[in-house]
N, C-alpha and C positions, 0 to 999 in steps of 0.2 A: 653437302660436303666432299662428297666424292669427286665431284664437278671442281671446285675449287683447288683440291688436289690435284686432280689432273691439269689442270691449267697453271697453274704452276711449279709441275712437277721436276723441270731442270733445275731451278732455283732449291726447292729442294734436295734435290738429290745434290747437289755438287756443295749445297749448304753444310746436309750430314756430314761429308766425307770429311768435312774440316771439322765441324761442331765435335761430334761424336767422340776424334781421336783426342781432343780438349779436354774434354769430359772425364775419357779413362782415366790420360794422363795423371791430370789432377787427381782423382779419385785414388788412383792405384800406384801413381809414381810421385807423391810429394814432393819430391826433395831435386828429383829429377823431371818434371813434367813437360817442361817444354823440349826438353830434349825428348823425351816421350814424345809429345806431341809430333814432333818433326819426324822421327821414325818413322809412326802410324802414317802420319799422311806420304810420307817418301814410299808409301805401299802401295801408293794408286800406280805408282809403276808394273803392278799385277795387269793392267789394263793394255798395257804393250802387246798382251795378245792378242787382240782385236785388229791387229795388225795383219792377221792368218786369216782373217773372213774376209768373204767378198759378198757383200761391199765393206768396205770397214768399217764404216757406222751404217746403222740403219733403226732409226730411231723405235722404230715399230719390234724390235730383237729383244729378247730376255736373256742377259748375258749369264746367268746362270743355267749351267747347263750343256751352252753353246759352246762358250771359248775354253780352253784345254787348263789355265789358270782358276779358271771358274767352275771346273766341274766337282763331282763329288769325290773323287781320289783324293784333288790338291787340296780341300775344304780339311777331308780329313787329316791331311799333311799336315795345316796349319791347326786344328784341335792340337795335332799331339807335341804341337810346338810351346801349347800352353804350360808343357809343364817337363820342359827342359830345364836344365839349371841357371842355365845364362839367361839372366835378363834383361841382355836386347834381344836375344831370339824369343825371350815370351813377349817382347813389345813387339816383334814381327809378327808376331800369330795373333794379338788381339788385333792389331791395325787391320792382318788380313782379314779375318775375321768379321770385323766392324764394317770391310768394303762390302766384301761379300752379303754383310743383311743388310745395308743401303741399297745395292744392287738387286738383292729379291724386294725387299718395300718397291723399287723403282718396276720392278716386276709386276705385282700389285698394281698398280697404277694404269697399266697398261692397259 
């Protein structure tokens, strides 16, 4: 099973980045799930912090804990965003945490 997952790691990774926000948007924001999905997918811009790494892309590097917006302090901030009264800020927090979850799963597959 692990071999299968490792062979399709990139497909799984990018599919989860698109599918998990859709599922969470539909489950928790039914009336505006498409907007919620778009906002959560837009949180993939958090990967812009990869531009500060050398090399920019390394398929063997785990993003979690390496890049500044993938660090523990940043993740704590994303958790705090879940408790804000602003609905869209909560959606951004969920999107960022889902992004971190998918990247962490990717690290496990390496």
